C-alpha positions in Angstrom: 170.9 96.9 269.6 167.2 97.2 268.8 165.8 98.9 271.8 162.1 98.4 270.9 160.8 95.2 269.5 157.2 94.5 268.4 158.3 91.1 267.1 156.9 89.3 270.1 153.1 89.7 270.2 151.1 88.7 273.2 147.8 87.0 273.5 144.8 89.2 274.2 145.0 90.7 277.6 148.7 89.8 278.1 151.0 92.4 279.7 153.4 94.4 277.6 157.0 94.1 279.0 160.3 95.8 278.7 163.3 93.6 279.6 166.3 95.3 281.1 169.6 93.4 281.6 173.2 94.2 280.7 173.7 90.7 279.3 172.4 90.2 275.8 172.2 86.5 276.5 169.9 87.0 279.6 167.8 89.6 277.7 167.2 87.1 275.0 166.5 84.2 277.4 164.1 86.2 279.5 162.3 87.6 276.4 162.0 84.2 274.9 160.6 82.7 278.1 158.0 85.4 278.4 157.0 85.5 274.7 156.6 81.7 274.7 154.1 82.1 277.5 152.1 84.7 275.5 153.6 87.8 277.2 154.4 90.6 274.7 158.0 91.8 275.0 157.9 95.3 273.4 161.4 96.5 274.3 164.8 95.7 275.7 167.6 97.7 277.3 171.1 97.0 278.4 171.4 99.6 281.2 169.3 102.0 283.3 169.7 105.0 281.1 168.6 103.1 278.0 165.7 101.6 280.0 164.3 105.1 280.8 164.2 105.9 277.1 162.7 102.6 276.0 160.0 102.7 278.7 159.1 106.3 277.8 158.8 105.3 274.2 156.9 102.0 274.6 154.8 102.6 277.8 154.8 99.0 278.9 152.7 97.5 281.6 155.7 96.1 283.5 159.5 96.3 283.5 161.9 93.5 284.5 165.0 95.2 285.9 168.3 93.7 286.6 170.1 95.1 289.7 173.8 95.1 288.7 174.5 96.9 285.4 177.2 99.2 284.1 176.5 102.9 284.1 173.1 103.5 285.6 172.3 100.4 287.6 168.9 99.0 288.6 168.4 101.0 291.8 168.9 104.4 290.3 166.9 103.4 287.2 163.9 102.4 289.4 164.0 105.7 291.3 164.2 107.7 288.1 161.5 105.6 286.4 159.1 106.3 289.3 159.7 110.0 288.8 159.6 110.2 285.1 157.4 107.4 283.7 155.9 105.5 286.7 155.7 101.8 285.7 155.4 98.6 287.8 158.9 97.1 288.1 159.9 93.5 288.8 163.5 93.4 290.1 165.7 90.4 289.0 168.1 89.9 291.9 170.7 87.4 292.9 169.7 84.6 295.2 172.1 85.7 297.9 172.3 87.7 301.1 173.8 90.6 299.2 171.0 90.3 296.6 168.4 90.5 299.4 170.0 93.7 300.7 169.9 95.5 297.4 166.4 94.1 296.6 164.9 95.6 299.7 166.4 98.9 298.7 164.9 98.6 295.3 161.5 98.0 296.9 162.0 101.2 299.0 162.7 103.1 295.8 159.5 101.9 294.1 159.9 98.4 292.7 156.7 96.3 293.2 158.2 92.9 293.6 161.3 90.8 292.9 162.3 87.5 291.2 165.3 85.8 292.8 167.3 84.4 289.9 168.3 80.8 290.6 172.0 80.0 291.4 174.1 77.6 289.3 174.0 77.6 285.5 172.0 80.7 284.7 170.2 79.5 281.5 169.2 76.2 283.1 168.1 77.8 286.4 166.0 80.6 284.8 164.4 78.2 282.3 163.5 75.8 285.1 161.8 78.6 286.9 160.0 80.0 283.8 156.5 79.5 285.1 157.3 81.3 288.3 158.9 84.2 286.3 155.9 84.5 284.1 153.5 84.5 287.1 155.6 87.2 288.7 155.5 89.4 285.6 151.7 89.0 285.3 151.3 89.7 289.0 153.4 92.9 288.9 151.6 94.1 285.7 148.4 94.0 287.7 149.8 96.0 290.6 148.1 99.2 291.7 151.0 101.5 291.4 149.1 104.4 293.0 148.6 102.3 296.2 152.3 101.4 296.2 153.3 105.0 295.7 151.0 106.2 298.5 152.4 103.6 300.8 156.0 104.4 300.0 155.7 108.2 300.1 153.3 108.8 303.0 155.2 111.0 305.5 153.3 109.5 308.4 154.4 106.0 307.3 158.0 107.1 307.1 157.8 108.6 310.6 156.5 105.4 312.0 159.5 103.3 310.6 161.8 103.8 313.6 162.9 101.4 316.3 160.9 103.4 318.9 157.9 104.1 316.8 155.5 101.6 318.2 156.8 101.9 321.8 156.1 105.6 321.6 152.4 104.8 321.2 150.5 103.9 324.3 150.9 100.2 325.2 147.7 98.4 324.3 145.7 96.4 326.7 144.5 93.1 325.2 142.2 90.5 326.7 144.8 87.9 327.6 147.8 86.8 325.6 147.2 87.6 321.9 148.7 85.7 318.9 148.7 87.3 315.5 149.3 85.5 312.2 150.0 87.8 309.2 150.0 86.6 305.6 151.3 88.6 302.6 152.8 88.3 299.1 153.3 90.8 296.3 153.6 94.3 297.8 153.9 92.7 301.2 157.3 93.6 302.5 156.5 97.3 302.8 152.9 96.6 304.0 154.1 94.2 306.7 156.7 96.7 307.8 154.1 99.4 308.0 151.7 97.3 310.1 154.4 96.0 312.5 156.0 99.3 313.0 152.6 100.8 314.0 151.6 97.8 316.3 151.6 99.0 319.9 153.6 96.9 322.4 151.3 94.5 324.1 151.0 91.0 325.4 151.2 90.0 321.8 153.3 87.5 319.8 153.3 87.7 315.9 154.0 85.2 313.2 154.6 86.6 309.7 154.3 84.6 306.5 155.6 86.5 303.6 156.1 84.7 300.3 159.9 85.0 299.9 162.9 82.7 299.2 165.1 81.5 301.9 168.0 83.8 301.2 165.7 86.8 301.8 163.7 86.0 305.0 166.5 86.5 307.4 167.2 90.0 306.0 163.4 90.7 306.1 163.3 89.7 309.8 166.2 92.1 310.5 164.5 94.9 308.7 161.3 94.4 310.7 163.3 94.2 313.9 164.9 97.6 313.1 161.6 99.2 312.2 159.4 98.0 315.1 159.3 97.8 318.9 159.0 94.0 318.6 161.9 91.5 318.8 161.8 90.0 315.3 163.8 87.1 314.0 163.6 84.4 311.3 161.8 81.2 312.3 164.0 78.2 313.1 162.9 74.7 314.0 161.8 74.6 317.6 161.9 78.4 318.0 159.8 79.8 320.8 158.3 83.3 321.2 156.4 85.1 323.9 155.0 88.6 324.4 156.6 91.4 322.4 158.3 88.9 320.0 157.7 88.0 316.3 158.9 85.3 313.9 159.2 85.6 310.1 158.5 82.2 308.4 161.7 81.0 306.7 161.6 80.7 303.0 161.8 77.2 301.6 159.9 75.6 304.4 156.5 75.8 306.1 156.1 77.2 309.6 153.7 75.3 311.8 152.6 76.3 315.3 153.6 73.2 317.1 152.6 74.0 320.7 151.3 76.7 322.9 151.6 77.0 326.7 151.5 79.9 329.2 151.6 82.6 326.5 154.6 81.1 324.7 154.3 79.3 321.3 156.7 76.9 319.6 157.1 76.5 315.9 158.2 73.5 313.8 159.6 73.9 310.3 158.3 71.4 307.7 160.3 71.1 304.5 158.6 67.9 303.2 155.1 69.3 302.5 155.0 70.0 298.8 151.2 70.1 298.5 151.3 73.9 298.3 152.2 76.1 295.4 154.1 78.6 297.6 156.7 78.0 300.3 156.2 79.2 303.0 152.4 78.9 302.8 150.2 81.0 305.1 147.5 78.3 305.0 149.8 75.9 306.9 150.7 78.4 309.6 147.1 79.7 310.0 145.5 76.2 310.2 148.0 75.1 312.8 147.4 78.3 314.8 143.7 77.5 314.7 144.3 74.0 316.0 146.8 74.8 318.7 146.1 78.2 320.2 143.3 78.6 322.7 144.0 82.2 323.8 142.9 85.3 321.7 143.9 84.9 318.1 144.0 87.3 315.1 144.5 86.5 311.5 145.5 89.1 308.9 145.7 88.9 305.1 147.6 91.7 303.4 148.3 92.4 299.7 149.3 89.6 297.4 148.5 87.5 294.4 146.8 84.1 294.6 144.7 82.3 297.1 147.1 81.4 299.9 145.7 82.2 303.3 142.0 81.8 302.2 141.7 78.3 303.7 143.8 79.4 306.7 141.7 82.4 307.5 138.6 80.3 307.2 140.0 77.8 309.7 141.0 80.6 312.1 137.5 82.1 311.9 135.9 78.7 312.6 138.2 78.5 315.6 136.9 81.8 317.0 139.7 84.1 315.8 139.2 87.7 314.9 140.1 88.0 311.2 141.1 91.0 309.0 141.8 91.7 305.4 143.5 94.7 303.8 141.2 96.9 301.7 141.3 96.8 297.9 142.0 100.5 297.7 145.2 100.2 299.7 146.5 96.9 298.2 149.2 96.7 295.6 147.6 93.4 294.5 144.0 92.6 295.7 144.3 88.9 295.3 144.9 87.2 298.6 142.6 89.5 300.6 139.8 89.1 298.0 140.0 85.3 298.2 140.0 85.5 302.0 136.9 87.7 302.0 135.1 85.4 299.5 135.4 82.6 302.1 133.1 84.4 304.4 135.7 84.1 307.1 136.8 87.7 307.4 135.4 89.9 310.2 136.6 93.3 309.0 138.2 94.9 305.9 140.7 97.7 306.8 142.8 100.2 305.1 146.5 99.4 305.6 147.0 102.2 308.1 144.1 100.9 310.3 145.3 97.3 310.5 147.6 97.7 313.5 144.8 99.4 315.5 142.3 96.7 314.5 144.6 93.9 315.6 144.8 95.1 319.2 141.4 96.7 319.3 139.4 93.9 317.7 137.2 91.2 319.2 139.6 88.4 319.3 
C-alpha cells in the first residue's frame, strides 16, 4: 500500500487531507470524491497505527478517520494523534445509535466533527452525499484546534460536567419565565454541553438546535441530561417543556415553537420545509420563538460553520430578545457567530465560559 500520495493535487487554498479507513475500496472512494472537488489527498492509511505515521510524515490540514478498524481503531488513533501530531480530525461514523455513542466518545478524545456515513449501499450513499462530505472536510480543516483543545482539557470544564454541577451553583433569579434558544454546528456538541452544564437552575426553558443527523440527536439529548441539572430530551411533535427543562431539536426535521402559555412552550416538528441547507435549522426555531414568545427571551449562537442562525438571531433581536454570540477566540469554527454579529442583531459577544452567566444575567 502506498501510504503517502501526492498524485492528487488540490486547488490553491484547498486543505491537504489524509484518508484513514481499513477498506481499500472506501479509501479510494473517499479520496476520489475529495480530489474531484479540488481537495488534495496527500496520504492514506488502513489502520490507526499507520495513520499516526502517515500524518507525522505528511502533516495534513485534516484527517478523515474511520471508527472501526482492526488493530488500532479510530478512538485510540484520535487520542494518540492529539498527543503526538495534533491535527483536526473528521470522524466517519455509522448512521446508527451505536455509531452515535462511539462518535461522541471520539469528540471527547479530540475529534473536531463527524460525518455520518449513509446507510444502504455504501458507494451509492457516500457518492450521493459527496457535497456534504467535502463541506465537512473543509470546515474541519479550518477549525481552531487550540480552542478545541482548551475546551476539552480545561479542568474547570471537566468539573462542571456532572449531574449536580449546575444545581450546586446558586439558583438564578430571572425576570419572569425565561426561554433560551441555542444554535451550534461544528464544535458544538462539547460547547453546548459546557454551556448547559454551567447554566444555573432557574425559571428557564431551553431549546437547542445542533446540526446533527436524526440517529445522533437522541443520544446528544441523553448526554446533556446527564451533564446538567436540566431535564433534557429530544424534541418530538407536540412536546411541551416548562421551567428547568430543555429540548434538543431532532435531526432530519425542523423544530418550531408552536405555542407558549403560562411559562410552558409547545413545539411542532416540520419535515416538509426543504428551503434550508441544514436540518434542523436554527433560523426556523429562532424565528418561531420571536413570533410566539412574549416573556423574556435569549438567543445564543455558538461555534459552527455557515450562516444558519443569522436570520434567526436578527428576528429575535427585533422582537426584543437579548442575544449572544460566542467569541472568535473560543470558537472551534467562527462562522455562525460571525454571521450573526454581522447582522447587527447581537447584543454581546462572550467567551464560551461566560455564556451561561450571560444568559441568566442579561437584559432579556
